[in-house]
C-alpha positions as CSV (number, residue, x, y, z in Angstrom):
1,M,0.0,0.0,-0.1
2,S,1.1,3.4,-0.9
3,D,1.8,6.2,1.8
4,P,-1.1,8.5,1.0
5,T,1.1,11.6,1.7
6,H,4.1,10.0,-0.2
7,T,7.4,12.2,0.6
8,T,5.8,15.8,0.1
9,G,3.6,16.0,2.9
10,K,0.6,16.7,0.4
11,A,-2.6,14.5,0.8
12,A,-3.3,12.5,-2.2
13,W,-6.8,13.4,-3.9
14,L,-6.9,10.0,-6.0
15,T,-7.3,6.5,-4.5
16,V,-6.9,3.6,-6.6
17,I,-8.6,0.5,-5.2
18,G,-7.8,-2.9,-6.4
19,L,-11.3,-4.8,-6.2
20,G,-12.2,-8.5,-5.5
21,E,-15.4,-10.5,-6.6
22,D,-16.2,-10.4,-2.9
23,G,-16.7,-6.6,-3.3
24,L,-16.9,-4.5,0.1
25,A,-16.2,-7.5,2.4
26,G,-12.5,-7.9,1.1
27,L,-11.7,-4.0,1.2
28,S,-9.4,-2.6,3.9
29,D,-10.5,0.1,6.3
30,A,-8.3,2.5,4.4
31,S,-10.2,1.4,1.2
32,R,-13.7,1.9,2.7
33,K,-12.6,5.3,4.2
34,A,-11.7,6.5,0.8
35,L,-15.0,5.4,-0.5
36,Q,-16.9,7.2,2.1
37,S,-15.1,10.4,1.4
38,A,-15.0,10.3,-2.3
39,E,-17.2,12.7,-4.4
40,V,-16.9,10.8,-7.5
41,I,-16.2,6.7,-7.8
42,F,-15.0,5.6,-11.1
43,G,-15.2,2.3,-12.4
44,G,-16.8,-0.5,-14.6
45,P,-20.6,-0.9,-14.1
46,R,-19.7,-4.2,-12.2
47,H,-17.2,-2.6,-9.8
48,L,-19.6,0.2,-8.9
49,D,-22.3,-2.4,-8.1
50,L,-19.9,-4.3,-6.0
51,V,-19.2,-1.4,-3.7
52,K,-22.6,-0.1,-4.0
53,A,-21.5,3.2,-5.3
54,G,-24.9,4.7,-5.9
55,T,-25.0,8.2,-7.1
56,K,-21.3,8.7,-6.6
57,G,-20.6,6.1,-9.3
58,Q,-19.5,7.1,-12.6
59,P,-18.9,4.3,-15.2
60,W,-15.6,4.6,-17.5
61,P,-16.3,6.2,-20.9
62,V,-16.4,4.2,-23.9
63,P,-13.9,4.1,-25.7
64,F,-11.8,4.2,-22.4
65,S,-10.5,7.4,-21.3
66,T,-8.9,8.8,-18.2
67,Q,-9.8,12.5,-18.9
68,P,-12.9,12.4,-16.6
69,V,-10.6,11.4,-13.6
70,L,-8.1,14.1,-14.4
71,A,-10.9,16.8,-14.8
72,R,-11.5,16.3,-11.0
73,R,-8.1,16.8,-10.0
74,G,-7.9,18.1,-6.4
75,S,-11.2,16.6,-5.5
76,P,-11.5,13.3,-3.4
77,V,-11.9,10.7,-6.2
78,V,-11.8,6.8,-6.0
79,V,-10.9,4.8,-8.9
80,L,-11.8,0.9,-9.0
81,A,-9.8,-1.6,-10.7
82,S,-9.9,-5.3,-10.7
83,G,-7.3,-7.2,-8.1
84,D,-4.0,-5.2,-8.8
85,P,-4.5,-1.9,-10.5
86,F,-0.9,-1.9,-12.0
87,W,-1.4,-5.4,-13.8
88,H,-3.6,-4.7,-16.8
89,G,-5.4,-2.2,-14.8
90,A,-6.5,1.4,-14.8
91,G,-3.6,2.4,-12.5
92,G,-0.9,2.5,-15.4
93,S,-3.0,4.3,-17.6
94,L,-3.6,7.1,-14.8
95,M,0.1,7.5,-13.9
96,Q,1.4,9.1,-17.0
97,D,-0.4,12.2,-16.2
98,L,-0.3,12.1,-12.5
99,E,2.7,13.4,-9.9
100,T,3.6,10.9,-7.2
101,H,2.0,13.1,-4.6
102,E,-1.4,13.1,-6.1
103,W,-2.3,9.3,-5.7
104,V,-2.4,6.3,-3.4
105,S,-3.1,2.7,-4.1
106,H,-4.8,-0.1,-2.3
107,P,-4.1,-3.2,-4.3
108,A,-6.0,-6.6,-4.0
109,P,-4.7,-9.9,-5.2
110,S,-4.4,-9.9,-8.9
111,C,-6.5,-12.3,-11.0
112,F,-3.3,-14.0,-12.1
113,A,-2.5,-14.5,-8.4
114,L,-6.0,-16.0,-7.6
115,A,-5.9,-18.3,-10.6
116,A,-2.3,-19.6,-9.7
117,N,-3.5,-20.3,-6.2
118,R,-6.7,-22.0,-7.5
119,L,-4.6,-24.4,-9.8
120,G,-1.6,-24.8,-7.6
121,W,0.9,-23.3,-10.2
122,K,4.0,-21.6,-9.3
123,L,3.1,-17.9,-10.7
124,E,7.0,-17.1,-11.1
125,D,7.0,-20.0,-13.7
126,T,3.6,-19.2,-15.5
127,L,3.2,-16.5,-18.4
128,C,0.5,-14.0,-17.6
129,L,-1.1,-12.3,-20.4
130,G,-3.9,-9.7,-21.0
131,L,-5.9,-11.1,-24.0
132,H,-9.0,-9.1,-23.3
133,A,-7.9,-6.7,-25.8
134,A,-5.5,-8.5,-28.0
135,P,-5.3,-10.9,-30.5
136,F,-5.1,-14.8,-29.7
137,A,-2.0,-14.5,-32.2
138,K,0.3,-13.2,-29.4
139,L,0.3,-16.7,-28.0
140,L,1.6,-18.5,-31.4
141,P,5.3,-17.7,-30.7
142,L,5.0,-18.4,-26.8
143,L,3.3,-21.7,-26.6
144,G,5.4,-25.2,-26.5
145,R,5.2,-28.4,-24.8
146,G,5.1,-27.7,-20.9
147,R,4.5,-24.0,-21.0
148,R,1.6,-22.6,-18.6
149,V,-0.2,-19.5,-19.4
150,I,-2.7,-17.6,-17.8
151,C,-4.8,-15.0,-19.7
152,T,-7.5,-12.7,-19.3
153,L,-10.3,-12.8,-21.8
154,R,-12.8,-10.3,-23.1
155,D,-16.2,-12.2,-22.2
156,G,-18.1,-15.6,-21.7
157,E,-17.9,-16.2,-25.5
158,S,-13.9,-15.9,-25.8
159,P,-12.8,-19.1,-23.9
160,A,-14.5,-21.2,-27.0
161,E,-12.9,-18.7,-29.4
162,L,-9.7,-19.5,-27.7
163,A,-10.2,-23.3,-27.8
164,G,-10.9,-23.0,-31.6
165,W,-7.9,-21.0,-32.4
166,L,-5.9,-23.4,-30.6
167,V,-7.1,-26.1,-32.5
168,E,-6.3,-24.3,-35.9
169,N,-2.8,-23.5,-34.5
170,G,-1.3,-26.8,-33.7
171,H,-2.4,-26.9,-30.0
172,D,-5.5,-29.2,-30.0
173,A,-4.6,-31.1,-27.1
174,A,-3.8,-28.1,-24.9
175,R,-5.6,-28.4,-21.5
176,L,-7.7,-25.6,-20.6
177,H,-9.0,-24.3,-17.1
178,V,-11.7,-21.7,-17.4
179,M,-12.0,-19.4,-14.3
180,E,-14.9,-17.0,-13.7
181,R,-15.3,-14.4,-11.1
182,L,-12.6,-15.7,-9.0
183,G,-12.7,-14.8,-5.3
184,G,-16.5,-14.4,-5.0
185,P,-19.5,-16.2,-4.4
186,L,-20.1,-16.7,-8.0
187,E,-16.8,-18.4,-8.7
188,R,-16.6,-21.2,-11.1
189,L,-13.9,-23.4,-12.5
190,R,-14.4,-25.7,-15.7
191,H,-12.0,-27.8,-17.4
192,S,-11.5,-29.2,-21.2
193,T,-9.2,-29.7,-23.9
194,A,-9.2,-27.4,-26.9
195,R,-10.3,-30.2,-29.3
196,D,-13.0,-31.7,-26.8
197,W,-14.3,-28.3,-26.0
198,D,-18.2,-28.4,-25.5
199,L,-18.5,-26.0,-22.6
200,P,-21.6,-23.3,-22.7
201,P,-20.6,-19.5,-22.8
202,G,-19.9,-18.5,-18.8
203,G,-19.7,-15.2,-17.4
204,A,-17.4,-12.4,-16.9
205,P,-14.8,-11.6,-15.6
206,V,-12.9,-14.8,-17.1
207,L,-9.7,-16.1,-17.3
208,V,-8.4,-19.2,-19.3
209,A,-5.2,-21.2,-17.9
210,I,-3.6,-23.1,-20.7
211,E,-1.3,-26.1,-20.4
212,A,0.3,-26.5,-23.8
213,T,1.4,-30.2,-24.5
214,Q,2.5,-29.9,-28.1
215,P,5.7,-28.6,-29.8
216,G,5.2,-24.7,-30.6
217,L,7.4,-22.7,-33.0
218,P,11.0,-22.9,-33.0
219,Q,12.8,-20.3,-30.8
220,A,15.7,-19.9,-32.9
221,S,15.8,-17.3,-36.0
222,G,15.0,-18.7,-39.3
223,L,11.3,-19.9,-39.3
224,A,10.4,-22.4,-42.0
225,D,9.2,-20.3,-45.3
226,A,5.8,-22.1,-45.0
227,H,4.9,-20.0,-42.0
228,F,4.7,-16.7,-43.9
229,A,2.3,-15.5,-46.4
230,S,4.3,-14.8,-49.8
231,D,4.2,-14.1,-53.5
232,G,7.7,-15.9,-53.7
233,Q,9.6,-12.7,-52.7
234,I,11.0,-13.9,-49.4
235,T,14.4,-14.2,-47.6
236,K,14.7,-17.7,-47.7
237,R,14.7,-19.7,-44.2
238,P,18.9,-20.3,-44.1
239,I,19.7,-16.8,-45.5
240,R,17.2,-15.4,-43.0
241,A,18.8,-16.9,-40.1
242,L,22.2,-15.6,-41.3
243,T,20.6,-12.3,-41.6
244,L,19.1,-12.0,-38.2
245,S,22.3,-13.0,-36.7
246,A,23.9,-10.0,-38.4
247,L,20.9,-7.7,-37.6
248,A,21.4,-8.7,-33.8
249,P,18.1,-7.7,-32.5
250,R,17.9,-6.1,-29.0
251,T,15.1,-5.2,-26.6
252,G,13.0,-2.3,-27.7
253,E,14.8,-1.7,-30.8
254,L,13.3,-0.3,-34.0
255,L,14.3,-1.8,-37.5
256,W,13.9,-0.1,-41.0
257,D,13.4,-3.4,-43.2
258,I,13.7,-1.8,-46.7
259,G,12.5,-3.7,-49.7
260,G,10.3,-5.9,-47.2
261,G,9.0,-8.3,-49.6
262,S,6.8,-10.7,-47.2
263,G,8.0,-8.9,-44.0
264,S,9.6,-12.0,-42.9
265,V,12.5,-10.6,-41.6
266,S,10.6,-7.8,-39.9
267,V,8.5,-10.5,-38.2
268,E,11.5,-12.4,-36.8
269,W,13.2,-9.3,-35.7
270,C,10.1,-8.7,-33.5
271,L,9.9,-12.0,-32.4
272,A,13.6,-12.1,-31.4
273,A,13.5,-9.4,-28.6
274,P,10.9,-7.9,-26.2
275,G,9.7,-4.7,-27.5
276,A,11.6,-4.8,-30.8
277,H,9.5,-3.2,-33.6
278,A,9.8,-2.8,-37.1
279,L,8.8,-0.3,-40.0
280,T,8.5,-2.5,-43.2
281,F,9.0,-0.3,-46.5
282,E,7.8,-1.8,-49.7
283,P,7.6,-0.3,-53.3
284,R,5.0,-2.7,-54.6
285,A,1.6,-2.0,-53.2
286,E,0.4,-5.6,-53.7
287,R,3.0,-6.9,-51.3
288,L,1.7,-4.7,-48.5
289,E,-1.1,-7.3,-47.9
290,N,1.1,-10.3,-47.1
291,I,3.3,-8.1,-45.0
292,R,0.3,-7.1,-42.9
293,A,-1.1,-10.7,-42.7
294,N,2.0,-12.0,-41.6
295,A,2.2,-9.5,-38.9
296,E,-1.4,-10.3,-37.8
297,R,-0.6,-14.1,-37.9
298,F,2.2,-13.6,-35.3
299,G,0.3,-11.1,-33.1
300,L,2.6,-8.2,-34.2
301,T,0.2,-5.6,-35.6
302,H,1.3,-3.4,-32.5
303,R,4.8,-3.7,-33.4
304,M,5.0,-3.8,-37.1
305,A,3.8,-1.2,-39.7
306,A,3.9,-1.8,-43.5
307,V,4.9,1.5,-45.4
308,H,4.3,1.5,-49.2
309,G,6.9,3.6,-51.2
310,K,10.4,3.5,-52.7
311,A,13.6,4.3,-50.6
312,P,15.3,6.5,-50.3
313,E,12.4,9.1,-50.8
314,V,9.5,7.0,-48.4
315,L,12.3,7.2,-45.4
316,T,11.6,10.8,-44.8
317,G,9.5,11.6,-41.7
318,H,9.9,8.3,-39.9
319,E,11.7,7.9,-36.6
320,L,15.3,6.9,-37.1
321,P,16.1,3.3,-36.7
322,D,18.5,1.2,-34.4
323,C,19.1,-1.0,-37.3
324,V,18.7,-1.2,-41.2
325,F,18.3,-4.3,-43.4
326,I,18.3,-3.7,-47.2
327,G,16.7,-6.8,-48.6
328,G,16.0,-5.3,-52.1
329,G,16.2,-2.4,-54.0
330,G,19.9,-1.4,-53.0
331,S,21.4,1.4,-54.8
332,Q,24.2,3.9,-54.3
333,A,21.7,6.5,-53.8
334,L,20.0,4.7,-51.0
335,L,23.5,3.8,-49.3
336,D,24.4,7.5,-49.5
337,H,21.3,8.8,-48.2
338,L,21.6,6.3,-45.4
339,W,25.1,7.1,-44.5
340,M,24.1,11.0,-44.3
341,I,20.9,10.4,-42.1
342,L,21.6,7.4,-39.7
343,P,23.3,8.5,-36.6
344,E,26.4,7.0,-35.0
345,G,26.0,3.7,-33.8
346,T,23.2,2.3,-36.1
347,R,23.8,-1.2,-37.7
348,L,23.2,-1.7,-41.5
349,V,23.0,-4.9,-43.1
350,A,22.5,-5.4,-46.9
351,N,21.9,-8.4,-48.8
352,G,22.3,-9.0,-52.6
353,V,22.0,-11.4,-55.3
354,T,22.8,-9.7,-58.6
355,L,25.9,-8.9,-60.0
356,E,25.2,-5.0,-60.0
357,T,24.4,-5.3,-56.0
358,E,27.4,-7.3,-55.4
359,T,29.4,-4.7,-57.0
360,L,27.7,-2.0,-55.0
361,L,28.2,-3.9,-51.6
362,M,31.9,-4.4,-52.4
363,Q,32.6,-0.9,-53.2
364,A,30.6,0.1,-49.9
365,H,32.8,-2.4,-48.0
366,A,35.9,-1.0,-49.7
367,Q,34.9,2.8,-48.7
368,H,33.6,2.2,-45.4
369,G,35.0,-1.2,-43.9
370,G,32.5,-3.6,-41.9
371,H,32.0,-7.3,-42.7
372,L,31.7,-8.7,-46.3
373,L,30.0,-12.4,-46.4
374,K,29.3,-14.5,-49.5
375,A,26.7,-17.4,-48.8
376,E,26.3,-20.1,-51.4
377,I,23.8,-22.9,-50.5
378,A,22.7,-26.1,-52.1
379,E,20.0,-28.4,-51.3
380,A,19.5,-31.9,-52.3
381,G,16.8,-32.3,-55.1
382,P,15.6,-34.9,-57.7
383,L,17.5,-35.4,-60.8
384,G,15.7,-37.8,-63.0
385,S,15.5,-41.1,-60.6
386,M,18.4,-39.7,-58.6
387,R,19.3,-36.5,-56.7
388,D,21.8,-33.9,-57.2
389,W,22.8,-30.6,-55.5
390,Q,20.4,-27.6,-56.5
391,R,22.2,-24.4,-55.7
392,A,20.4,-21.4,-54.9
393,R,21.9,-17.9,-56.2
394,P,24.9,-16.9,-53.9
395,V,24.1,-14.0,-51.5
396,I,26.4,-11.2,-50.8
397,Q,25.9,-9.6,-47.3
398,W,27.5,-6.5,-46.3
399,S,27.1,-5.5,-42.4
400,I,28.5,-2.6,-40.7
401,T,28.0,-0.3,-37.8
402,R,27.9,3.4,-38.8
């Protein structure tokens, strides 16, 4: 619990209260006192009913906004949130506009803590996700044999939708535990596997705990080409693995993927590090659909954006990157432009298969240094009734830190 005066000696005007399904019965004396003295109580309709807010109650606006709370700055106000207000709750949204002395928080056990206690799961070994306002596709790179996930869902219909998604994405044997209104008199737990799902819709708030029993996506760079929508213009798996190694993704970094094709490099960049994000520049408008489809498939629409246009002109006006990949459309004009605008420390990786691009990258290496690599890959394939080595075009790769 936060000190209501913090370190400034000033009394907080805003009290954020974590609320359980047992309503008023589960609140501390400090929380009850704040409710009694509040002029306005903000929360969801269910929260307001649980504390019997009456005429003081004001539901959150739709779409959600913290502005009605901030408009009452200085008056005694209470904000209600489920469980821990700073875990997928309203607390984090409010803090960006508040000073430390303005607020105090009285948390309750989070829904994730309640779920782990019902199931006997070690919370530190369990992945906790908020999928009440996010696509199920966020699970795709995270699920694998032995993985346990607890996720919040939107409403009573959502568990059946999640079960269907799991079946479609290779996790039909996953064990599911549906938990509704945990911690209150209407609490209910139900169990099923994804493929055997026959449970009727239930109530909200609802969580589903997933025990994955089947292999998920590989965790190394270089996913199979079949995972990506493509018109054939894709950095193939072995070269993509080499490319991701050279790009060296790090937490929170931004990639410019120039000549994105299918966006496969951008996808794997985002998957490789927490918070990594990408702008994928593609001159052919018909390819943008594949790039966006691949971002959606992997739950990365919030971290990947497809931009139509030809470099270098299309690069103007965008946040400067931490790393640049040139997978197509390399030219002297593009390299000169990048060298001029990129800050010191920016990493640059360029691949080429044509003689003209090979010459360009060899000259760039001679002028600026860095590392020059030539990759020649052959795969076994049919030759009549026998087999031979079928060689792909050699790829030249130049990498450098600006």
